[in-house]
PyMOL Python script that loads the backbone (N, CA, C, O; Angstrom):
from pymol import cmd

cmd.read_pdbstr("""\
ATOM      1  N   UNK A   1      36.616   1.682 -34.404  1.00  0.00           N
ATOM      2  CA  UNK A   1      38.029   1.346 -33.061  1.00  0.00           C
ATOM      3  C   UNK A   1      37.056   0.212 -32.455  1.00  0.00           C
ATOM      4  O   UNK A   1      35.848   0.432 -32.552  1.00  0.00           O
ATOM      5  N   UNK A   2      37.511  -1.068 -31.793  1.00  0.00           N
ATOM      6  CA  UNK A   2      37.289  -2.037 -30.613  1.00  0.00           C
ATOM      7  C   UNK A   2      38.191  -2.756 -29.434  1.00  0.00           C
ATOM      8  O   UNK A   2      37.329  -2.631 -28.564  1.00  0.00           O
ATOM      9  N   UNK A   3      38.619  -3.016 -29.162  1.00  0.00           N
ATOM     10  CA  UNK A   3      38.992  -3.819 -28.155  1.00  0.00           C
ATOM     11  C   UNK A   3      39.089  -4.873 -28.156  1.00  0.00           C
ATOM     12  O   UNK A   3      37.944  -5.252 -27.911  1.00  0.00           O
ATOM     13  N   UNK A   4      39.927  -6.043 -28.310  1.00  0.00           N
ATOM     14  CA  UNK A   4      39.848  -7.062 -28.417  1.00  0.00           C
ATOM     15  C   UNK A   4      40.512  -7.745 -26.882  1.00  0.00           C
ATOM     16  O   UNK A   4      40.612  -7.039 -25.878  1.00  0.00           O
ATOM     17  N   UNK A   5      40.954  -9.291 -26.905  1.00  0.00           N
ATOM     18  CA  UNK A   5      41.684  -9.837 -25.254  1.00  0.00           C
ATOM     19  C   UNK A   5      42.541  -9.545 -25.467  1.00  0.00           C
ATOM     20  O   UNK A   5      43.166  -9.042 -24.534  1.00  0.00           O
ATOM     21  N   UNK A   6      42.961  -9.595 -26.296  1.00  0.00           N
ATOM     22  CA  UNK A   6      44.371  -8.999 -26.581  1.00  0.00           C
ATOM     23  C   UNK A   6      45.175  -8.170 -25.876  1.00  0.00           C
ATOM     24  O   UNK A   6      46.112  -8.301 -25.089  1.00  0.00           O
ATOM     25  N   UNK A   7      44.354  -6.975 -26.531  1.00  0.00           N
ATOM     26  CA  UNK A   7      44.079  -5.485 -25.564  1.00  0.00           C
ATOM     27  C   UNK A   7      44.446  -5.676 -24.754  1.00  0.00           C
ATOM     28  O   UNK A   7      45.645  -5.580 -24.489  1.00  0.00           O
ATOM     29  N   UNK A   8      43.140  -6.204 -23.642  1.00  0.00           N
ATOM     30  CA  UNK A   8      42.712  -6.260 -22.365  1.00  0.00           C
ATOM     31  C   UNK A   8      43.475  -7.136 -21.919  1.00  0.00           C
ATOM     32  O   UNK A   8      43.138  -7.547 -20.808  1.00  0.00           O
ATOM     33  N   UNK A   9      44.572  -7.685 -22.440  1.00  0.00           N
ATOM     34  CA  UNK A   9      45.372  -8.470 -21.692  1.00  0.00           C
ATOM     35  C   UNK A   9      46.241  -7.639 -21.452  1.00  0.00           C
ATOM     36  O   UNK A   9      46.644  -7.636 -20.289  1.00  0.00           O
ATOM     37  N   UNK A  10      46.889  -6.586 -22.468  1.00  0.00           N
ATOM     38  CA  UNK A  10      48.500  -6.078 -21.988  1.00  0.00           C
ATOM     39  C   UNK A  10      47.909  -4.910 -20.976  1.00  0.00           C
ATOM     40  O   UNK A  10      48.610  -4.679 -19.991  1.00  0.00           O
ATOM     41  N   UNK A  11      46.781  -4.210 -21.112  1.00  0.00           N
ATOM     42  CA  UNK A  11      46.042  -3.503 -19.663  1.00  0.00           C
ATOM     43  C   UNK A  11      46.013  -4.038 -18.735  1.00  0.00           C
ATOM     44  O   UNK A  11      46.696  -3.602 -17.809  1.00  0.00           O
ATOM     45  N   UNK A  12      45.321  -5.071 -18.573  1.00  0.00           N
ATOM     46  CA  UNK A  12      45.337  -6.199 -17.269  1.00  0.00           C
ATOM     47  C   UNK A  12      47.076  -6.442 -16.713  1.00  0.00           C
ATOM     48  O   UNK A  12      47.281  -6.337 -15.504  1.00  0.00           O
ATOM     49  N   UNK A  13      48.077  -6.713 -17.503  1.00  0.00           N
ATOM     50  CA  UNK A  13      48.998  -7.161 -17.199  1.00  0.00           C
ATOM     51  C   UNK A  13      49.892  -5.458 -16.421  1.00  0.00           C
ATOM     52  O   UNK A  13      50.183  -5.221 -15.248  1.00  0.00           O
ATOM     53  N   UNK A  14      50.081  -4.616 -17.648  1.00  0.00           N
ATOM     54  CA  UNK A  14      50.094  -3.326 -17.513  1.00  0.00           C
ATOM     55  C   UNK A  14      49.594  -2.720 -15.956  1.00  0.00           C
ATOM     56  O   UNK A  14      50.363  -2.159 -15.176  1.00  0.00           O
ATOM     57  N   UNK A  15      48.158  -2.966 -15.707  1.00  0.00           N
ATOM     58  CA  UNK A  15      47.654  -2.849 -14.664  1.00  0.00           C
ATOM     59  C   UNK A  15      48.007  -2.967 -13.216  1.00  0.00           C
ATOM     60  O   UNK A  15      48.005  -2.177 -12.273  1.00  0.00           O
ATOM     61  N   UNK A  16      48.470  -4.880 -13.446  1.00  0.00           N
ATOM     62  CA  UNK A  16      48.719  -4.905 -12.348  1.00  0.00           C
ATOM     63  C   UNK A  16      50.778  -5.259 -11.700  1.00  0.00           C
ATOM     64  O   UNK A  16      51.311  -6.098 -10.974  1.00  0.00           O
ATOM     65  N   UNK A  17      51.305  -3.954 -12.577  1.00  0.00           N
ATOM     66  CA  UNK A  17      53.192  -3.817 -12.692  1.00  0.00           C
ATOM     67  C   UNK A  17      53.855  -4.707 -13.231  1.00  0.00           C
ATOM     68  O   UNK A  17      54.993  -4.950 -12.829  1.00  0.00           O
ATOM     69  N   UNK A  18      53.161  -5.545 -14.492  1.00  0.00           N
ATOM     70  CA  UNK A  18      53.942  -6.518 -15.386  1.00  0.00           C
ATOM     71  C   UNK A  18      54.415  -6.064 -16.407  1.00  0.00           C
ATOM     72  O   UNK A  18      54.062  -4.939 -16.763  1.00  0.00           O
ATOM     73  N   UNK A  19      55.205  -6.693 -17.054  1.00  0.00           N
ATOM     74  CA  UNK A  19      55.004  -6.376 -18.236  1.00  0.00           C
ATOM     75  C   UNK A  19      55.468  -7.363 -19.303  1.00  0.00           C
ATOM     76  O   UNK A  19      56.259  -7.095 -20.207  1.00  0.00           O
ATOM     77  N   UNK A  20      54.749  -8.796 -19.038  1.00  0.00           N
ATOM     78  CA  UNK A  20      54.858  -9.527 -19.986  1.00  0.00           C
ATOM     79  C   UNK A  20      53.730 -10.532 -20.180  1.00  0.00           C
ATOM     80  O   UNK A  20      53.108 -11.119 -19.294  1.00  0.00           O
ATOM     81  N   UNK A  21      53.592 -10.615 -21.382  1.00  0.00           N
ATOM     82  CA  UNK A  21      51.784 -10.865 -21.518  1.00  0.00           C
ATOM     83  C   UNK A  21      51.539 -12.222 -21.398  1.00  0.00           C
ATOM     84  O   UNK A  21      50.422 -12.604 -21.747  1.00  0.00           O
ATOM     85  N   UNK A  22      52.476 -13.185 -20.906  1.00  0.00           N
ATOM     86  CA  UNK A  22      52.829 -14.738 -20.734  1.00  0.00           C
ATOM     87  C   UNK A  22      52.292 -14.817 -19.402  1.00  0.00           C
ATOM     88  O   UNK A  22      52.096 -15.927 -18.907  1.00  0.00           O
ATOM     89  N   UNK A  23      51.993 -13.607 -18.670  1.00  0.00           N
ATOM     90  CA  UNK A  23      51.900 -13.105 -17.270  1.00  0.00           C
ATOM     91  C   UNK A  23      49.930 -14.311 -17.289  1.00  0.00           C
ATOM     92  O   UNK A  23      49.598 -15.167 -16.469  1.00  0.00           O
ATOM     93  N   UNK A  24      49.258 -13.894 -18.340  1.00  0.00           N
ATOM     94  CA  UNK A  24      48.187 -14.030 -18.404  1.00  0.00           C
ATOM     95  C   UNK A  24      48.045 -14.876 -20.020  1.00  0.00           C
ATOM     96  O   UNK A  24      47.242 -14.422 -20.835  1.00  0.00           O
ATOM     97  N   UNK A  25      48.937 -16.185 -20.387  1.00  0.00           N
ATOM     98  CA  UNK A  25      48.634 -16.682 -21.252  1.00  0.00           C
ATOM     99  C   UNK A  25      47.802 -17.625 -21.293  1.00  0.00           C
ATOM    100  O   UNK A  25      47.455 -18.197 -20.260  1.00  0.00           O
ATOM    101  N   UNK A  26      47.336 -17.956 -22.491  1.00  0.00           N
ATOM    102  CA  UNK A  26      46.334 -18.949 -22.962  1.00  0.00           C
ATOM    103  C   UNK A  26      44.989 -18.407 -22.931  1.00  0.00           C
ATOM    104  O   UNK A  26      44.934 -17.203 -22.679  1.00  0.00           O
ATOM    105  N   UNK A  27      43.676 -19.127 -23.163  1.00  0.00           N
ATOM    106  CA  UNK A  27      42.845 -18.474 -23.072  1.00  0.00           C
ATOM    107  C   UNK A  27      42.011 -18.180 -22.006  1.00  0.00           C
ATOM    108  O   UNK A  27      41.344 -19.066 -21.472  1.00  0.00           O
ATOM    109  N   UNK A  28      41.968 -16.454 -21.463  1.00  0.00           N
ATOM    110  CA  UNK A  28      41.259 -16.224 -20.727  1.00  0.00           C
ATOM    111  C   UNK A  28      39.788 -15.472 -20.695  1.00  0.00           C
ATOM    112  O   UNK A  28      39.369 -14.766 -19.778  1.00  0.00           O
ATOM    113  N   UNK A  29      39.148 -15.781 -21.858  1.00  0.00           N
ATOM    114  CA  UNK A  29      38.573 -14.959 -22.085  1.00  0.00           C
ATOM    115  C   UNK A  29      37.301 -14.998 -20.834  1.00  0.00           C
ATOM    116  O   UNK A  29      36.636 -14.152 -20.237  1.00  0.00           O
ATOM    117  N   UNK A  30      37.441 -16.904 -20.842  1.00  0.00           N
ATOM    118  CA  UNK A  30      36.062 -17.067 -20.130  1.00  0.00           C
ATOM    119  C   UNK A  30      36.506 -17.720 -18.769  1.00  0.00           C
ATOM    120  O   UNK A  30      35.936 -18.679 -18.247  1.00  0.00           O
ATOM    121  N   UNK A  31      37.602 -17.066 -18.270  1.00  0.00           N
ATOM    122  CA  UNK A  31      38.129 -17.416 -16.963  1.00  0.00           C
ATOM    123  C   UNK A  31      37.736 -16.159 -16.155  1.00  0.00           C
ATOM    124  O   UNK A  31      37.950 -15.078 -16.705  1.00  0.00           O
ATOM    125  N   UNK A  32      37.020 -16.160 -14.543  1.00  0.00           N
ATOM    126  CA  UNK A  32      36.761 -15.431 -13.968  1.00  0.00           C
ATOM    127  C   UNK A  32      38.386 -14.399 -13.664  1.00  0.00           C
ATOM    128  O   UNK A  32      39.578 -14.685 -13.779  1.00  0.00           O
ATOM    129  N   UNK A  33      37.780 -13.370 -13.320  1.00  0.00           N
ATOM    130  CA  UNK A  33      38.835 -12.247 -13.383  1.00  0.00           C
ATOM    131  C   UNK A  33      39.339 -12.816 -11.742  1.00  0.00           C
ATOM    132  O   UNK A  33      40.566 -12.877 -11.663  1.00  0.00           O
ATOM    133  N   UNK A  34      38.651 -13.206 -10.536  1.00  0.00           N
ATOM    134  CA  UNK A  34      38.982 -13.633  -8.963  1.00  0.00           C
ATOM    135  C   UNK A  34      39.999 -15.035  -9.414  1.00  0.00           C
ATOM    136  O   UNK A  34      40.952 -15.328  -8.693  1.00  0.00           O
ATOM    137  N   UNK A  35      39.740 -15.696 -10.440  1.00  0.00           N
ATOM    138  CA  UNK A  35      40.542 -16.763 -10.650  1.00  0.00           C
ATOM    139  C   UNK A  35      41.936 -16.409 -11.506  1.00  0.00           C
ATOM    140  O   UNK A  35      42.902 -17.109 -11.203  1.00  0.00           O
ATOM    141  N   UNK A  36      42.109 -15.570 -12.368  1.00  0.00           N
ATOM    142  CA  UNK A  36      43.016 -14.601 -12.369  1.00  0.00           C
ATOM    143  C   UNK A  36      43.676 -14.146 -11.881  1.00  0.00           C
ATOM    144  O   UNK A  36      44.808 -13.840 -12.255  1.00  0.00           O
ATOM    145  N   UNK A  37      43.079 -13.920 -10.702  1.00  0.00           N
ATOM    146  CA  UNK A  37      44.330 -13.055  -9.959  1.00  0.00           C
ATOM    147  C   UNK A  37      43.800 -11.816  -9.425  1.00  0.00           C
ATOM    148  O   UNK A  37      44.151 -11.277  -8.376  1.00  0.00           O
ATOM    149  N   UNK A  38      42.698 -11.314 -10.454  1.00  0.00           N
ATOM    150  CA  UNK A  38      41.997  -9.046 -10.313  1.00  0.00           C
ATOM    151  C   UNK A  38      40.937  -9.659  -9.136  1.00  0.00           C
ATOM    152  O   UNK A  38      40.194 -10.627  -8.974  1.00  0.00           O
ATOM    153  N   UNK A  39      41.414  -8.325  -8.365  1.00  0.00           N
ATOM    154  CA  UNK A  39      40.343  -8.122  -7.412  1.00  0.00           C
ATOM    155  C   UNK A  39      39.664  -7.094  -7.910  1.00  0.00           C
ATOM    156  O   UNK A  39      40.100  -6.740  -9.006  1.00  0.00           O
ATOM    157  N   UNK A  40      38.608  -6.382  -7.447  1.00  0.00           N
ATOM    158  CA  UNK A  40      37.703  -5.000  -7.423  1.00  0.00           C
ATOM    159  C   UNK A  40      38.502  -3.878  -7.981  1.00  0.00           C
ATOM    160  O   UNK A  40      38.254  -3.113  -8.912  1.00  0.00           O
ATOM    161  N   UNK A  41      39.611  -3.977  -7.114  1.00  0.00           N
ATOM    162  CA  UNK A  41      40.659  -2.573  -7.166  1.00  0.00           C
ATOM    163  C   UNK A  41      41.304  -2.923  -8.351  1.00  0.00           C
ATOM    164  O   UNK A  41      41.626  -1.821  -8.795  1.00  0.00           O
ATOM    165  N   UNK A  42      41.737  -3.848  -9.226  1.00  0.00           N
ATOM    166  CA  UNK A  42      42.484  -3.727 -10.352  1.00  0.00           C
ATOM    167  C   UNK A  42      41.170  -3.468 -11.500  1.00  0.00           C
ATOM    168  O   UNK A  42      41.281  -2.746 -12.490  1.00  0.00           O
ATOM    169  N   UNK A  43      40.409  -3.933 -11.266  1.00  0.00           N
ATOM    170  CA  UNK A  43      39.552  -3.817 -12.440  1.00  0.00           C
ATOM    171  C   UNK A  43      39.033  -2.382 -12.272  1.00  0.00           C
ATOM    172  O   UNK A  43      38.704  -1.969 -13.384  1.00  0.00           O
ATOM    173  N   UNK A  44      38.863  -1.613 -11.475  1.00  0.00           N
ATOM    174  CA  UNK A  44      39.107  -0.748 -11.349  1.00  0.00           C
ATOM    175  C   UNK A  44      39.933   0.259 -11.714  1.00  0.00           C
ATOM    176  O   UNK A  44      39.525   1.410 -11.871  1.00  0.00           O
ATOM    177  N   UNK A  45      41.648  -0.248 -11.941  1.00  0.00           N
ATOM    178  CA  UNK A  45      42.464   0.369 -12.173  1.00  0.00           C
ATOM    179  C   UNK A  45      42.266   0.389 -13.461  1.00  0.00           C
ATOM    180  O   UNK A  45      42.321   1.548 -13.872  1.00  0.00           O
ATOM    181  N   UNK A  46      42.015  -0.547 -14.469  1.00  0.00           N
ATOM    182  CA  UNK A  46      42.247  -1.552 -15.738  1.00  0.00           C
ATOM    183  C   UNK A  46      40.686  -0.439 -15.886  1.00  0.00           C
ATOM    184  O   UNK A  46      41.023   0.745 -15.925  1.00  0.00           O
ATOM    185  N   UNK A  47      39.461  -0.603 -15.950  1.00  0.00           N
ATOM    186  CA  UNK A  47      38.229   0.604 -16.462  1.00  0.00           C
ATOM    187  C   UNK A  47      38.896   2.262 -16.616  1.00  0.00           C
ATOM    188  O   UNK A  47      38.521   3.114 -17.423  1.00  0.00           O
ATOM    189  N   UNK A  48      40.031   2.398 -15.532  1.00  0.00           N
ATOM    190  CA  UNK A  48      40.236   3.971 -15.903  1.00  0.00           C
ATOM    191  C   UNK A  48      41.504   3.597 -16.457  1.00  0.00           C
ATOM    192  O   UNK A  48      42.290   4.379 -15.921  1.00  0.00           O
ATOM    193  N   UNK A  49      42.411   2.552 -17.530  1.00  0.00           N
ATOM    194  CA  UNK A  49      43.095   2.502 -18.356  1.00  0.00           C
ATOM    195  C   UNK A  49      42.156   2.319 -19.972  1.00  0.00           C
ATOM    196  O   UNK A  49      42.497   2.516 -21.138  1.00  0.00           O
ATOM    197  N   UNK A  50      40.935   1.880 -19.374  1.00  0.00           N
ATOM    198  CA  UNK A  50      40.230   1.745 -20.373  1.00  0.00           C
ATOM    199  C   UNK A  50      40.209   2.950 -20.984  1.00  0.00           C
ATOM    200  O   UNK A  50      40.754   3.462 -21.962  1.00  0.00           O
ATOM    201  N   UNK A  51      39.157   3.381 -19.851  1.00  0.00           N
ATOM    202  CA  UNK A  51      39.040   5.189 -20.737  1.00  0.00           C
ATOM    203  C   UNK A  51      40.050   6.136 -21.154  1.00  0.00           C
ATOM    204  O   UNK A  51      40.099   6.950 -22.076  1.00  0.00           O
ATOM    205  N   UNK A  52      40.943   5.769 -20.106  1.00  0.00           N
ATOM    206  CA  UNK A  52      42.265   6.788 -21.020  1.00  0.00           C
ATOM    207  C   UNK A  52      42.479   6.496 -22.517  1.00  0.00           C
ATOM    208  O   UNK A  52      42.390   7.407 -23.341  1.00  0.00           O
ATOM    209  N   UNK A  53      42.780   5.150 -22.892  1.00  0.00           N
ATOM    210  CA  UNK A  53      43.060   4.446 -24.164  1.00  0.00           C
ATOM    211  C   UNK A  53      41.840   4.191 -25.050  1.00  0.00           C
ATOM    212  O   UNK A  53      41.950   3.721 -26.182  1.00  0.00           O
ATOM    213  N   UNK A  54      40.830   4.474 -24.565  1.00  0.00           N
ATOM    214  CA  UNK A  54      39.526   3.806 -25.414  1.00  0.00           C
ATOM    215  C   UNK A  54      38.425   5.027 -24.934  1.00  0.00           C
ATOM    216  O   UNK A  54      37.647   5.098 -25.885  1.00  0.00           O
ATOM    217  N   UNK A  55      38.137   5.700 -24.232  1.00  0.00           N
ATOM    218  CA  UNK A  55      37.377   6.491 -24.030  1.00  0.00           C
ATOM    219  C   UNK A  55      36.036   6.225 -23.521  1.00  0.00           C
ATOM    220  O   UNK A  55      35.196   7.106 -23.704  1.00  0.00           O
ATOM    221  N   UNK A  56      35.745   5.319 -23.004  1.00  0.00           N
ATOM    222  CA  UNK A  56      34.906   4.424 -22.471  1.00  0.00           C
ATOM    223  C   UNK A  56      35.107   4.371 -21.203  1.00  0.00           C
ATOM    224  O   UNK A  56      36.052   3.937 -20.545  1.00  0.00           O
ATOM    225  N   UNK A  57      33.938   4.947 -20.864  1.00  0.00           N
ATOM    226  CA  UNK A  57      33.334   4.883 -19.244  1.00  0.00           C
ATOM    227  C   UNK A  57      32.523   3.744 -18.464  1.00  0.00           C
ATOM    228  O   UNK A  57      31.493   3.922 -17.814  1.00  0.00           O
ATOM    229  N   UNK A  58      32.851   3.161 -18.560  1.00  0.00           N
ATOM    230  CA  UNK A  58      31.928   2.141 -17.708  1.00  0.00           C
ATOM    231  C   UNK A  58      31.828   1.916 -16.138  1.00  0.00           C
ATOM    232  O   UNK A  58      32.614   1.379 -15.357  1.00  0.00           O
ATOM    233  N   UNK A  59      30.675   2.473 -15.961  1.00  0.00           N
ATOM    234  CA  UNK A  59      29.695   2.421 -14.597  1.00  0.00           C
ATOM    235  C   UNK A  59      30.059   1.767 -13.194  1.00  0.00           C
ATOM    236  O   UNK A  59      29.819   0.560 -13.202  1.00  0.00           O
ATOM    237  N   UNK A  60      30.404   2.081 -12.393  1.00  0.00           N
ATOM    238  CA  UNK A  60      31.034   1.543 -11.250  1.00  0.00           C
ATOM    239  C   UNK A  60      29.846   0.349 -11.362  1.00  0.00           C
ATOM    240  O   UNK A  60      30.377  -0.725 -11.644  1.00  0.00           O
ATOM    241  N   UNK A  61      28.569   0.259 -11.237  1.00  0.00           N
ATOM    242  CA  UNK A  61      27.567  -0.601 -10.760  1.00  0.00           C
ATOM    243  C   UNK A  61      27.675  -1.707 -11.916  1.00  0.00           C
ATOM    244  O   UNK A  61      27.721  -2.892 -11.587  1.00  0.00           O
ATOM    245  N   UNK A  62      27.722  -1.295 -13.409  1.00  0.00           N
ATOM    246  CA  UNK A  62      28.311  -2.121 -14.057  1.00  0.00           C
ATOM    247  C   UNK A  62      29.870  -3.125 -14.479  1.00  0.00           C
ATOM    248  O   UNK A  62      30.077  -4.127 -15.164  1.00  0.00           O
ATOM    249  N   UNK A  63      30.546  -2.395 -13.817  1.00  0.00           N
ATOM    250  CA  UNK A  63      32.305  -2.774 -13.321  1.00  0.00           C
ATOM    251  C   UNK A  63      31.972  -4.035 -11.907  1.00  0.00           C
ATOM    252  O   UNK A  63      32.639  -5.070 -11.897  1.00  0.00           O
ATOM    253  N   UNK A  64      31.114  -3.830 -11.022  1.00  0.00           N
ATOM    254  CA  UNK A  64      31.018  -4.972  -9.643  1.00  0.00           C
ATOM    255  C   UNK A  64      30.150  -6.023 -10.685  1.00  0.00           C
ATOM    256  O   UNK A  64      30.175  -7.206 -10.346  1.00  0.00           O
ATOM    257  N   UNK A  65      29.533  -5.746 -11.686  1.00  0.00           N
ATOM    258  CA  UNK A  65      29.012  -6.951 -12.189  1.00  0.00           C
ATOM    259  C   UNK A  65      30.125  -8.023 -13.253  1.00  0.00           C
ATOM    260  O   UNK A  65      29.960  -9.243 -13.265  1.00  0.00           O
ATOM    261  N   UNK A  66      30.934  -7.520 -13.869  1.00  0.00           N
ATOM    262  CA  UNK A  66      31.959  -8.419 -14.861  1.00  0.00           C
ATOM    263  C   UNK A  66      32.604  -8.960 -14.287  1.00  0.00           C
ATOM    264  O   UNK A  66      33.491  -8.526 -13.552  1.00  0.00           O
ATOM    265  N   UNK A  67      32.194 -10.438 -14.567  1.00  0.00           N
ATOM    266  CA  UNK A  67      33.323 -11.557 -13.682  1.00  0.00           C
ATOM    267  C   UNK A  67      34.491 -12.103 -15.132  1.00  0.00           C
ATOM    268  O   UNK A  67      35.628 -12.554 -14.988  1.00  0.00           O
ATOM    269  N   UNK A  68      33.850 -11.905 -16.283  1.00  0.00           N
ATOM    270  CA  UNK A  68      35.042 -12.563 -17.276  1.00  0.00           C
ATOM    271  C   UNK A  68      36.052 -11.328 -17.942  1.00  0.00           C
ATOM    272  O   UNK A  68      35.639 -10.187 -18.149  1.00  0.00           O
ATOM    273  N   UNK A  69      37.126 -11.679 -18.166  1.00  0.00           N
ATOM    274  CA  UNK A  69      37.949 -10.946 -19.689  1.00  0.00           C
ATOM    275  C   UNK A  69      36.569 -10.653 -20.948  1.00  0.00           C
ATOM    276  O   UNK A  69      36.493  -9.453 -21.210  1.00  0.00           O
ATOM    277  N   UNK A  70      35.836 -11.267 -21.492  1.00  0.00           N
ATOM    278  CA  UNK A  70      35.060 -11.264 -22.488  1.00  0.00           C
ATOM    279  C   UNK A  70      33.995 -10.685 -22.195  1.00  0.00           C
ATOM    280  O   UNK A  70      33.418 -10.122 -23.125  1.00  0.00           O
ATOM    281  N   UNK A  71      33.417 -10.629 -20.907  1.00  0.00           N
ATOM    282  CA  UNK A  71      32.031  -9.609 -20.332  1.00  0.00           C
ATOM    283  C   UNK A  71      32.431  -7.842 -20.872  1.00  0.00           C
ATOM    284  O   UNK A  71      31.860  -6.968 -21.524  1.00  0.00           O
ATOM    285  N   UNK A  72      33.979  -8.031 -20.018  1.00  0.00           N
ATOM    286  CA  UNK A  72      34.532  -6.814 -20.556  1.00  0.00           C
ATOM    287  C   UNK A  72      34.869  -6.566 -21.943  1.00  0.00           C
ATOM    288  O   UNK A  72      34.254  -5.777 -22.660  1.00  0.00           O
ATOM    289  N   UNK A  73      35.444  -6.969 -22.149  1.00  0.00           N
ATOM    290  CA  UNK A  73      35.245  -6.607 -24.058  1.00  0.00           C
ATOM    291  C   UNK A  73      34.140  -6.705 -24.878  1.00  0.00           C
ATOM    292  O   UNK A  73      34.125  -6.565 -26.100  1.00  0.00           O
ATOM    293  N   UNK A  74      32.995  -7.012 -23.965  1.00  0.00           N
ATOM    294  CA  UNK A  74      31.667  -6.783 -24.866  1.00  0.00           C
ATOM    295  C   UNK A  74      31.178  -5.754 -24.625  1.00  0.00           C
ATOM    296  O   UNK A  74      30.529  -5.084 -25.429  1.00  0.00           O
ATOM    297  N   UNK A  75      31.489  -5.380 -23.114  1.00  0.00           N
ATOM    298  CA  UNK A  75      31.047  -4.169 -22.266  1.00  0.00           C
ATOM    299  C   UNK A  75      31.171  -2.433 -23.723  1.00  0.00           C
ATOM    300  O   UNK A  75      30.517  -1.621 -24.378  1.00  0.00           O
ATOM    301  N   UNK A  76      32.724  -2.985 -23.321  1.00  0.00           N
ATOM    302  CA  UNK A  76      33.753  -1.910 -23.770  1.00  0.00           C
ATOM    303  C   UNK A  76      33.485  -1.467 -25.383  1.00  0.00           C
ATOM    304  O   UNK A  76      33.578  -0.303 -25.773  1.00  0.00           O
ATOM    305  N   UNK A  77      33.097  -2.742 -26.339  1.00  0.00           N
ATOM    306  CA  UNK A  77      32.655  -2.820 -27.997  1.00  0.00           C
ATOM    307  C   UNK A  77      31.097  -2.301 -27.623  1.00  0.00           C
ATOM    308  O   UNK A  77      31.085  -1.236 -28.240  1.00  0.00           O
ATOM    309  N   UNK A  78      30.492  -2.352 -27.330  1.00  0.00           N
ATOM    310  CA  UNK A  78      29.198  -1.937 -27.383  1.00  0.00           C
ATOM    311  C   UNK A  78      29.095  -0.750 -27.044  1.00  0.00           C
ATOM    312  O   UNK A  78      28.281   0.054 -27.501  1.00  0.00           O
ATOM    313  N   UNK A  79      30.282  -0.458 -25.844  1.00  0.00           N
ATOM    314  CA  UNK A  79      29.627   1.305 -25.910  1.00  0.00           C
ATOM    315  C   UNK A  79      30.525   2.246 -27.583  1.00  0.00           C
ATOM    316  O   UNK A  79      30.147   3.328 -28.032  1.00  0.00           O
ATOM    317  N   UNK A  80      31.675   1.415 -28.135  1.00  0.00           N
ATOM    318  CA  UNK A  80      32.726   2.133 -29.052  1.00  0.00           C
ATOM    319  C   UNK A  80      31.588   2.433 -30.275  1.00  0.00           C
ATOM    320  O   UNK A  80      31.660   3.302 -31.144  1.00  0.00           O
ATOM    321  N   UNK A  81      30.532   1.450 -30.065  1.00  0.00           N
ATOM    322  CA  UNK A  81      29.563   0.943 -31.722  1.00  0.00           C
ATOM    323  C   UNK A  81      28.465   1.997 -31.043  1.00  0.00           C
ATOM    324  O   UNK A  81      27.766   2.648 -31.819  1.00  0.00           O
ATOM    325  N   UNK A  82      28.316   2.161 -29.722  1.00  0.00           N
ATOM    326  CA  UNK A  82      27.275   3.159 -29.127  1.00  0.00           C
ATOM    327  C   UNK A  82      26.079   2.613 -28.989  1.00  0.00           C
ATOM    328  O   UNK A  82      25.133   3.354 -28.724  1.00  0.00           O
ATOM    329  N   UNK A  83      25.825   0.821 -29.183  1.00  0.00           N
ATOM    330  CA  UNK A  83      24.960   0.247 -28.516  1.00  0.00           C
ATOM    331  C   UNK A  83      24.601   0.251 -27.462  1.00  0.00           C
ATOM    332  O   UNK A  83      23.421   0.042 -27.177  1.00  0.00           O
ATOM    333  N   UNK A  84      25.681   0.533 -26.442  1.00  0.00           N
ATOM    334  CA  UNK A  84      25.031   0.686 -24.890  1.00  0.00           C
ATOM    335  C   UNK A  84      24.358   1.770 -24.429  1.00  0.00           C
ATOM    336  O   UNK A  84      23.922   1.783 -23.277  1.00  0.00           O
TER     337      UNK A  84
END
""", "prot")
cmd.dss("prot")
cmd.show_as("cartoon", "prot")
cmd.util.cbc("prot")
cmd.orient("prot")
């Protein structure tokens, strides 16, 4: 099991109260969360959803260092693969 950018996009939109994935249209992998309009609270909600859906806990000190969706995907996938 892994998480993809598309799955993370869905989680981000749902956590922001949206329903349309077009809200985060385009290649968002390297775009900083701040530029996407996601603050630390939104990331905490996203991390909670990831924990619920994927069973991965992202430590708070690691979460505050995450800048882009790709970094978050890499952290989750590392834990899913038992590398972290």
